[in-house]
N, CA and C atoms as an extended XYZ file, in Angstrom:
240
Properties=species:S:1:pos:R:3:atomname:S:1:resname:S:1:resid:I:1 pbc="F F F"
N       -18.772       34.769      -59.507 N   MET     1
C       -19.001       35.598      -60.756 CA  MET     1
C       -20.603       35.097      -60.711 C   MET     1
N       -21.685       36.319      -61.474 N   LEU     2
C       -22.621       36.213      -61.776 CA  LEU     2
C       -22.970       35.528      -62.779 C   LEU     2
N       -24.364       34.332      -62.901 N   PRO     3
C       -24.494       33.736      -63.802 CA  PRO     3
C       -24.769       35.117      -65.268 C   PRO     3
N       -24.796       34.494      -66.194 N   THR     4
C       -25.321       35.296      -67.448 CA  THR     4
C       -26.886       35.768      -67.453 C   THR     4
N       -27.068       37.110      -67.369 N   GLY     5
C       -28.400       37.228      -67.665 CA  GLY     5
C       -28.845       37.994      -66.274 C   GLY     5
N       -27.655       37.666      -65.222 N   ALA     6
C       -27.928       38.403      -64.068 CA  ALA     6
C       -28.007       39.985      -64.210 C   ALA     6
N       -29.179       40.635      -63.115 N   THR     7
C       -29.413       41.837      -63.376 CA  THR     7
C       -28.700       42.676      -62.695 C   THR     7
N       -28.939       44.269      -62.895 N   LEU     8
C       -28.197       45.018      -62.818 CA  LEU     8
C       -27.755       45.554      -60.641 C   LEU     8
N       -29.161       44.849      -60.424 N   GLU     9
C       -29.922       45.269      -59.185 CA  GLU     9
C       -28.655       43.843      -58.607 C   GLU     9
N       -28.468       42.899      -59.010 N   GLN    10
C       -27.693       41.411      -58.266 CA  GLN    10
C       -26.800       42.292      -58.436 C   GLN    10
N       -26.042       42.683      -59.465 N   THR    11
C       -24.476       43.199      -59.462 CA  THR    11
C       -24.342       44.313      -58.558 C   THR    11
N       -25.402       44.833      -58.161 N   GLN    12
C       -25.442       45.782      -57.345 CA  GLN    12
C       -24.911       45.338      -55.735 C   GLN    12
N       -25.754       44.733      -55.568 N   LYS    13
C       -25.962       43.902      -54.129 CA  LYS    13
C       -24.728       43.109      -54.440 C   LYS    13
N       -23.890       42.912      -55.046 N   VAL    14
C       -22.238       42.205      -54.920 CA  VAL    14
C       -21.379       42.902      -54.128 C   VAL    14
N       -21.360       44.526      -55.747 N   VAL    15
C       -20.680       45.342      -55.423 CA  VAL    15
C       -20.578       46.154      -53.902 C   VAL    15
N       -21.994       46.109      -53.230 N   GLU    16
C       -22.013       46.641      -51.965 CA  GLU    16
C       -21.373       45.957      -50.730 C   GLU    16
N       -21.434       44.430      -51.113 N   GLU    17
C       -21.282       43.860      -50.178 CA  GLU    17
C       -19.973       43.762      -49.784 C   GLU    17
N       -18.799       43.633      -51.458 N   VAL    18
C       -17.390       43.820      -51.357 CA  VAL    18
C       -16.956       45.297      -50.661 C   VAL    18
N       -17.693       46.119      -50.831 N   GLN    19
C       -17.279       47.282      -50.449 CA  GLN    19
C       -17.649       47.352      -49.093 C   GLN    19
N       -18.634       47.134      -48.369 N   ARG    20
C       -19.461       46.848      -47.007 CA  ARG    20
C       -17.932       45.916      -46.254 C   ARG    20
N       -17.553       44.778      -47.022 N   TYR    21
C       -16.381       44.400      -46.332 CA  TYR    21
C       -15.255       45.205      -45.980 C   TYR    21
N       -14.711       45.995      -47.253 N   PHE    22
C       -13.504       46.535      -46.836 CA  PHE    22
C       -13.997       47.768      -45.867 C   PHE    22
N       -15.396       48.356      -46.074 N   GLN    23
C       -14.825       49.573      -44.818 CA  GLN    23
C       -15.254       49.008      -43.393 C   GLN    23
N       -15.543       47.581      -43.325 N   GLU    24
C       -15.389       46.900      -42.151 CA  GLU    24
C       -14.169       46.233      -41.566 C   GLU    24
N       -14.193       45.379      -42.386 N   ASN    25
C       -12.864       44.306      -42.196 CA  ASN    25
C       -11.579       44.894      -42.243 C   ASN    25
N       -11.094       46.074      -43.019 N   GLU    26
C       -10.369       46.696      -43.484 CA  GLU    26
C        -9.976       47.928      -43.314 C   GLU    26
N       -11.136       48.522      -41.926 N   LYS    27
C       -11.059       49.916      -42.096 CA  LYS    27
C       -10.026       50.688      -41.226 C   LYS    27
N        -8.869       49.744      -41.098 N   GLU    28
C        -7.571       50.684      -40.568 CA  GLU    28
C        -6.892       51.166      -41.792 C   GLU    28
N        -7.056       50.211      -42.768 N   ALA    29
C        -6.521       50.601      -44.388 CA  ALA    29
C        -7.024       51.748      -45.270 C   ALA    29
N        -8.376       51.632      -45.154 N   VAL    30
C        -9.374       52.001      -46.121 CA  VAL    30
C        -9.568       53.515      -45.249 C   VAL    30
N        -9.822       54.492      -46.626 N   GLU    31
C        -9.765       55.614      -46.239 CA  GLU    31
C       -11.074       56.169      -46.982 C   GLU    31
N       -11.582       55.381      -48.135 N   SER    32
C       -12.563       55.480      -48.725 CA  SER    32
C       -12.835       54.447      -49.718 C   SER    32
N       -14.387       54.186      -50.448 N   CYS    33
C       -14.707       53.175      -51.703 CA  CYS    33
C       -15.441       53.738      -52.345 C   CYS    33
N       -14.888       53.663      -53.810 N   MET    34
C       -16.297       54.372      -54.552 CA  MET    34
C       -16.942       52.726      -55.495 C   MET    34
N       -17.988       52.802      -55.768 N   THR    35
C       -18.196       51.769      -56.924 CA  THR    35
C       -18.856       52.181      -58.069 C   THR    35
N       -18.837       51.134      -58.838 N   ILE    36
C       -19.589       51.442      -60.251 CA  ILE    36
C       -20.208       50.544      -60.318 C   ILE    36
N       -21.800       50.383      -60.834 N   SER    37
C       -22.216       49.013      -61.501 CA  SER    37
C       -22.217       48.965      -62.474 C   SER    37
N       -22.464       48.417      -63.848 N   GLY    38
C       -22.909       48.226      -65.233 CA  GLY    38
C       -22.051       48.610      -65.525 C   GLY    38
N       -20.818       48.890      -65.354 N   PHE    39
C       -19.693       48.832      -66.393 CA  PHE    39
C       -18.489       48.280      -66.014 C   PHE    39
N       -17.345       47.752      -66.407 N   GLY    40
C       -16.043       47.671      -66.231 CA  GLY    40
C       -15.282       48.000      -67.296 C   GLY    40
N       -14.077       47.203      -67.080 N   PHE    41
C       -12.551       47.650      -67.900 CA  PHE    41
C       -13.261       47.208      -69.067 C   PHE    41
N       -14.445       45.578      -69.293 N   SER    42
C       -13.796       45.105      -70.485 CA  SER    42
C       -15.249       45.779      -71.360 C   SER    42
N       -15.786       46.800      -70.784 N   GLY    43
C       -16.821       47.655      -71.449 CA  GLY    43
C       -18.581       47.503      -70.011 C   GLY    43
N       -19.586       48.172      -71.034 N   ARG    44
C       -20.902       48.103      -70.499 CA  ARG    44
C       -21.482       46.876      -70.397 C   ARG    44
N       -22.380       46.229      -69.110 N   SER    45
C       -22.762       45.311      -69.079 CA  SER    45
C       -23.412       45.126      -67.709 C   SER    45
N       -24.786       44.660      -67.452 N   GLN    46
C       -25.069       44.639      -66.176 CA  GLN    46
C       -24.785       43.519      -65.254 C   GLN    46
N       -23.926       42.860      -65.401 N   THR    47
C       -23.042       41.857      -64.721 CA  THR    47
C       -21.456       42.588      -64.541 C   THR    47
N       -21.334       44.201      -64.854 N   ASN    48
C       -20.022       44.132      -64.827 CA  ASN    48
C       -20.036       45.375      -63.593 C   ASN    48
N       -19.133       45.445      -62.677 N   GLY    49
C       -19.037       46.067      -61.292 CA  GLY    49
C       -17.158       46.140      -61.073 C   GLY    49
N       -17.165       47.633      -60.663 N   MET    50
C       -15.784       48.239      -60.243 CA  MET    50
C       -16.201       48.552      -58.686 C   MET    50
N       -14.546       48.554      -57.818 N   LEU    51
C       -14.462       48.937      -56.742 CA  LEU    51
C       -13.126       49.515      -56.859 C   LEU    51
N       -13.145       51.052      -56.710 N   PHE    52
C       -11.765       51.871      -56.260 CA  PHE    52
C       -11.662       52.116      -54.778 C   PHE    52
N       -10.583       51.549      -54.107 N   ILE    53
C       -10.288       51.353      -53.085 CA  ILE    53
C        -9.082       52.599      -52.431 C   ILE    53
N        -9.560       53.653      -51.738 N   LYS    54
C        -8.915       54.582      -51.467 CA  LYS    54
C        -8.269       54.266      -50.288 C   LYS    54
N        -6.458       53.833      -50.233 N   LEU    55
C        -5.795       53.441      -49.163 CA  LEU    55
C        -5.574       54.624      -48.411 C   LEU    55
N        -5.410       54.268      -47.123 N   LYS    56
C        -4.968       55.698      -45.870 CA  LYS    56
C        -3.272       55.788      -46.591 C   LYS    56
N        -2.837       56.757      -46.113 N   ASP    57
C        -1.008       56.873      -45.975 CA  ASP    57
C        -0.974       55.982      -45.201 C   ASP    57
N         0.254       55.462      -45.725 N   TRP    58
C         1.234       54.161      -44.980 CA  TRP    58
C         1.311       54.277      -43.525 C   TRP    58
N         1.686       55.201      -43.509 N   HIS    59
C         1.704       56.273      -41.838 CA  HIS    59
C         0.886       56.173      -41.017 C   HIS    59
N        -0.391       56.051      -41.443 N   LEU    60
C        -1.646       56.469      -40.776 CA  LEU    60
C        -2.274       54.745      -40.296 C   LEU    60
N        -1.591       53.726      -41.106 N   ARG    61
C        -2.633       52.513      -41.080 CA  ARG    61
C        -1.639       51.602      -39.860 C   ARG    61
N        -2.958       51.245      -38.991 N   ILE    62
C        -2.271       50.647      -37.891 CA  ILE    62
C        -1.309       48.825      -38.225 C   ILE    62
N        -2.334       48.343      -39.196 N   ASP    63
C        -1.655       46.934      -38.904 CA  ASP    63
C        -1.219       47.135      -40.246 C   ASP    63
N         0.361       47.488      -40.812 N   ARG    64
C         0.686       47.337      -41.959 CA  ARG    64
C         1.108       45.878      -42.591 C   ARG    64
N         0.794       45.049      -41.478 N   SER    65
C         1.093       43.307      -42.232 CA  SER    65
C        -0.183       42.928      -43.417 C   SER    65
N        -1.495       43.967      -43.251 N   SER    66
C        -2.765       43.687      -43.838 CA  SER    66
C        -2.383       44.028      -45.194 C   SER    66
N        -1.608       43.391      -46.260 N   SER    67
C        -1.633       43.379      -47.528 CA  SER    67
C        -1.878       42.210      -47.947 C   SER    67
N        -2.290       40.804      -47.375 N   GLY    68
C        -2.477       39.410      -47.964 CA  GLY    68
C        -3.387       39.451      -48.815 C   GLY    68
N        -3.724       38.449      -49.355 N   SER    69
C        -4.768       38.190      -50.308 CA  SER    69
C        -6.267       38.130      -49.598 C   SER    69
N        -7.274       38.466      -50.080 N   ARG    70
C        -8.518       38.147      -49.323 CA  ARG    70
C        -9.348       37.292      -49.999 C   ARG    70
N        -8.641       36.537      -51.126 N   THR    71
C        -9.363       35.927      -52.095 CA  THR    71
C       -10.700       34.829      -50.830 C   THR    71
N        -9.869       34.378      -50.354 N   GLY    72
C       -10.873       33.460      -49.668 CA  GLY    72
C       -12.170       34.261      -49.372 C   GLY    72
N       -12.578       35.314      -48.850 N   TYR    73
C       -13.693       36.334      -48.417 CA  TYR    73
C       -14.358       35.795      -50.034 C   TYR    73
N       -13.642       36.837      -50.875 N   PHE    74
C       -14.390       36.762      -52.228 CA  PHE    74
C       -14.747       35.635      -53.084 C   PHE    74
N       -13.880       34.376      -52.895 N   VAL    75
C       -14.714       33.306      -53.374 CA  VAL    75
C       -16.267       32.645      -52.662 C   VAL    75
N       -16.396       33.354      -51.656 N   ALA    76
C       -17.778       33.185      -51.160 CA  ALA    76
C       -18.678       34.044      -51.862 C   ALA    76
N       -18.321       34.636      -52.569 N   ILE    77
C       -19.016       35.650      -53.135 CA  ILE    77
C       -19.513       34.881      -54.686 C   ILE    77
N       -20.389       34.319      -54.509 N   ASP    78
C       -20.570       33.401      -55.832 CA  ASP    78
C       -22.228       33.341      -55.743 C   ASP    78
N       -22.668       34.014      -55.253 N   ARG    79
C       -24.071       33.677      -55.165 CA  ARG    79
C       -24.789       34.784      -55.448 C   ARG    79
N       -26.108       34.952      -55.233 N   ILE    80
C       -27.373       36.363      -55.238 CA  ILE    80
C       -28.052       36.248      -56.365 C   ILE    80
């Protein structure tokens, strides 16, 4: 979580890092990603960001067991 007063640029860095993670480490399951910075389900804010991930069709995924939690990786993204 970014601190109160974080800039939109800081939020964008985090969103891009999460997107990069999915495109590089989950590429067998991810078809594409779309990011939004400065807006979220709670409204507009420079500290809000969203990522929409389009998954490949189930039959095209190489490793079907990769549906587990990635929380450990994302907990580390508390800086910037």
